[in-house]
C-alpha positions as CSV (number, residue, x, y, z in Angstrom):
1,M,12.5,-8.9,-3.4
2,T,13.5,-10.4,-0.2
3,E,14.2,-7.5,2.3
4,K,11.9,-5.0,3.7
5,L,11.9,-1.6,1.7
6,R,10.0,1.7,2.4
7,Y,10.5,4.9,0.5
8,T,9.0,8.0,1.9
9,F,8.6,11.4,0.2
10,S,8.6,14.8,1.8
11,I,5.4,16.5,1.1
12,S,5.7,20.0,-0.9
13,E,4.1,23.2,0.4
14,N,3.0,23.4,-3.2
15,P,0.6,20.5,-3.6
16,L,0.9,18.3,-6.6
17,P,-1.9,16.9,-8.4
18,L,-0.9,13.2,-7.4
19,Y,1.7,12.4,-4.9
20,I,3.2,9.4,-3.4
21,E,3.6,9.6,0.3
22,S,5.2,6.2,0.9
23,I,5.8,3.0,-1.2
24,G,7.4,-0.1,0.1
25,Y,7.6,-4.1,0.2
26,N,7.0,-6.2,3.4
27,P,8.2,-9.9,3.4
28,E,6.6,-10.1,6.9
29,E,3.9,-7.7,7.2
30,L,3.2,-5.9,10.6
31,D,0.0,-5.9,12.5
32,F,-1.6,-2.4,12.6
33,D,-4.5,-1.1,14.4
34,R,-5.7,2.3,13.1
35,P,-8.8,3.3,15.0
36,E,-8.3,6.9,13.3
37,G,-7.4,5.5,10.0
38,Y,-4.3,6.7,7.8
39,P,-4.1,10.4,6.6
40,Y,-3.7,9.3,3.2
41,Y,-5.1,7.0,0.6
42,H,-3.6,3.7,1.1
43,W,-3.3,0.5,-1.1
44,L,-2.3,-2.8,0.4
45,Q,-1.7,-5.7,-1.9
46,T,-1.0,-9.4,-0.8
47,V,1.7,-10.9,-2.9
48,K,2.4,-13.9,-0.8
49,G,0.6,-15.7,2.3
50,E,-2.6,-14.2,3.5
51,G,-3.7,-11.3,5.9
52,M,-6.9,-10.3,7.4
53,I,-8.3,-6.9,7.4
54,E,-11.1,-5.4,9.8
55,L,-12.9,-2.7,8.2
56,A,-16.5,-1.4,8.9
57,N,-17.1,-3.8,11.7
58,Q,-16.2,-6.8,9.5
59,T,-13.1,-8.9,8.9
60,F,-12.1,-9.7,5.5
61,S,-9.3,-12.1,4.1
62,L,-6.7,-10.5,1.9
63,P,-5.2,-13.7,0.1
64,V,-2.6,-13.6,-2.8
65,G,-4.0,-11.3,-5.8
66,K,-6.3,-9.4,-3.5
67,G,-5.6,-5.8,-2.5
68,V,-7.5,-3.1,-0.6
69,L,-7.9,0.7,-1.0
70,L,-8.6,2.7,2.0
71,T,-9.7,6.1,1.9
72,P,-8.0,8.9,4.3
73,Y,-9.0,8.3,7.9
74,T,-10.8,5.1,7.4
75,P,-10.6,3.2,10.7
76,H,-9.2,-0.2,10.2
77,K,-7.1,-3.1,11.4
78,Y,-4.7,-5.6,9.5
79,Y,-2.7,-8.5,10.8
80,S,-1.5,-11.8,9.7
81,D,-2.1,-15.2,10.9
82,H,1.0,-15.8,13.2
83,D,0.4,-19.5,13.1
84,A,0.4,-19.8,9.4
85,E,3.1,-21.8,7.6
86,E,3.8,-18.9,5.0
87,L,4.4,-15.2,5.9
88,W,2.1,-12.4,4.6
89,E,4.2,-10.7,2.2
90,T,2.8,-7.3,0.9
91,Y,3.5,-4.1,-1.1
92,Y,2.0,-0.9,-0.6
93,I,1.6,2.6,-1.5
94,T,0.2,5.6,0.2
95,F,-0.8,8.7,-1.9
96,T,-2.6,12.1,-2.0
97,G,-2.8,15.2,-4.1
98,A,-4.9,18.1,-5.1
99,A,-6.4,16.1,-7.9
100,I,-6.7,12.7,-6.4
101,D,-10.4,13.1,-5.2
102,P,-11.6,14.3,-8.8
103,I,-9.6,11.4,-10.4
104,L,-10.8,8.6,-8.0
105,N,-14.4,10.2,-8.3
106,S,-14.4,9.9,-12.1
107,L,-13.1,6.2,-11.7
108,D,-15.9,5.6,-9.1
109,M,-13.1,4.5,-6.7
110,N,-13.3,7.1,-4.2
111,Y,-14.3,4.8,-1.3
112,S,-12.7,2.1,0.7
113,A,-13.0,-1.3,-1.3
114,F,-11.2,-4.7,-2.4
115,Y,-9.9,-5.5,-5.7
116,E,-8.6,-8.5,-7.5
117,E,-5.5,-8.9,-9.8
118,T,-6.5,-9.9,-13.1
119,D,-4.4,-11.2,-16.2
120,N,-4.6,-7.6,-17.5
121,I,-3.8,-5.5,-14.5
122,S,-0.9,-6.6,-12.0
123,F,-0.5,-4.2,-9.0
124,P,2.5,-6.1,-7.7
125,L,4.2,-6.0,-10.9
126,H,4.0,-2.2,-11.1
127,I,5.0,-1.8,-7.7
128,E,7.9,-4.0,-8.0
129,N,9.1,-2.0,-11.1
130,I,8.9,1.1,-9.3
131,L,10.8,-0.2,-6.4
132,K,13.3,-1.7,-8.4
133,K,13.9,1.5,-10.2
134,L,14.1,3.3,-6.8
135,V,16.8,0.7,-5.5
136,N,18.9,1.1,-8.5
137,D,19.1,4.9,-8.8
138,D,22.4,6.1,-7.8
139,A,21.4,9.6,-6.9
140,P,18.1,9.4,-5.3
141,T,16.8,12.8,-4.6
142,S,13.4,14.0,-3.0
143,F,12.9,10.7,-1.0
144,S,14.4,8.8,2.0
145,L,15.2,5.0,1.7
146,R,14.8,2.8,5.1
147,N,16.2,-0.5,4.5
148,F,15.3,-2.8,7.2
149,S,17.3,-6.0,6.5
């Protein structure tokens, strides 16, 4: 992928068990300062370059292969090294749903934490496949595409 993509999905009045609020790719990740956090679960994954995230009064690096899961309304700030030779590229997904808390509780993942990609689990590959399907859909429904190229 080379161009910025962001898909957003409208929230239904009848809450679904799992619901993607947005999904996207950013070839040059922006700087965000969210003192109130984000209203949904937020996964941010580095696919190229390196970013920094401030969380719980600490600063952490997000190199290639590392991602962070942020719980709703967790204050955070993330940004790239603007002097770096390589741009910080990311995939992200924000999600919610009536069953998300029980699911994440059962997986012992209902807290903000960092995760590393393994040979068995490639988060970027899954997100890239979803985005390719959305890009190639001739008749997209229930979502809006914003192409930022």
